[in-house]
C-alpha positions, 0 to 999 in steps of 0.5 A, a space after each residue: 660532734 653529735 652528728 659523728 655517730 650518725 654519719 658512722 652508722 650511715 657510712 659503715 654499718 648500713 653498707 655492711 648490712 646491705 652487703 650481707 643481705 646481698 651475700 645471703 640472697 646469692 647463697 640462697 639462690 645458688 642452693 636452690 638452683 643446685 637442688 633443682 639440678 639434683 632433683 632432675 637427675 634423681 630418677 635413673 634406670 636400673 641399667 645406668 645405676 647412677 644413684 649413690 644408694 647401695 643395691 644387692 644381688 645374688 652371685 651364684 657360687 661356681 662349681 669348683 674342682 676340689 683339687 683347684 679350690 685352694 689355688 683359686 681361693 688365693 686369686 678370687 673371693 666368691 661372694 654369695 651376697 655383697 653390697 656393691 657401691 658405684 665406683 667402689 668394688 671391694 678389692 679381690 672380688 670377681 663380679 660376673 659380667 652383665 649380659 647372661 648367667 654363668 655357663 657353669 650353672 648349666 653343667 649339671 643340666 648337661 650331665 643329666 641330659 646325657 645320662 641313661 635311665 636305670 635300665 641302661 637304655 636311652 631316654 624316650 625321644 622328646 619333641 624335635 626342634 620343629 615341634 614334632 614328635 621324634 619318630 619311633 624306632 618300633 616297626 609298625 605291624 603289617 597285620 590288619 585289624 582282627 576285630 570280629 565282623 558283624 553278620 551285616 558286615 559279612 553279608 557286605 563282604 559276600 556281596 562285594 566279592 560276588 558282584 563288584 566288578 571286575 574281579 569275580 567276572 574276570 576270574 569266572 571267564 578265565 576259569 571257563 576257558 581253562 575248564 573247556 580246555 581240559 574237559 576231555 568229555 566235551 571234545 569234538 573233532 573239527 571244532 571252530 574257534 567260535 564253538 570253543 568260545 561259546 563253550 568257554 562262556 558256558 563254563 564261565 557261567 557255571 564257574 560264576 554260579 559256583 563262586 557266588 554260591 560258595 561266597 554266600 555259604 563261606 563268607 556269610 551263612 556259615 561264617 555267621 552261624 559258626 562265628 568265624 572270620 571269613 577274611 584272610 589276614 596276612 601273617 606276621 612272619 618275614 621268612 618266605 617259607 613261613 609265609 607260604 606255609 601260613 597262607 596254605 594252612 589258612 584253608 584249614 585254620 581261621 580266626 574265631 569271633 569269640 576270642 580271636 584265637 585260631 579255630 578249625 575253618 569249618 565255615 570254609 570247608 562246609 561251604 565249599 562242600 555244600 556248594 560242590 553238591 549244589 553245583 550238580 544242578 547246573 553241571 551237565 549230566 556226565 558231571 553229576 556224580 560223586 567223583 566229579 563233586 569231590 573233584 570240584 570240592 578239591 579244586 576249590 580248596 586248591 584255588 583258595 590256597 593259591 589265592 591266599 599265597 597271592 594275597 600274602 605277598 601281593 595284597 590281602 589284609 
């Protein structure tokens, strides 16, 4: 009878304790395995949003027409700040779809871009899509720079117009042929073509001497002394008559170096008159008189007016 409790302990209690230990060990292992699995799934990206922690975001209030605000309020609820949980969106709440902002956010920007400035004119054109500045609608001026010339630049202008080929030499040859053709005091009967060519070259040499001398006084000496611009500047006018009038009157009017305003063209007129007087040194005896001197001076002015007209429409500054 004494061995009965011992047998009871060995046969009942001991197996129960062993079974409990096995159950506890299995439960602990299951819990540990579950913990490892959850820890491996914990770091997720913001795009998947698989954790159970709440997050918040800003929902922009849409621009609603006052007349339809009451109707829209019955269909949707505008949220300015809401706590959204995975799988649990409050009923009646519209959440903007991911991928970009609401198009209504740019409505005010489109209105401001199309608006005019306070003066009623359109805004200044900005850069083009390719990055370049938009072309200006203002028409560029055709008048060249009127910055005063230094005496050295005026001497350079005299040298260019007098010695740089082919302009001065070609004009002198043409002038020589014309002068020989109209020279009534030098006509001889039975002249040959060779005589005419030789006499034309003589007139061309005199014309070239007149040209160089006039350029010296008009474009350098007197232009520097009276501080006037010897260049021809094209007019800002567009009409034919206005441009011709401007070109012809430039023999009497020129631009001053002091203030850039129009002045009496004393440098050109005095230079031409001085050259007409000096030309008696190389003119034949029958042309060395006051009448022929003033004739050469008048012809010089007329030719300069013609050259101004050609420069106005063909070239010039």
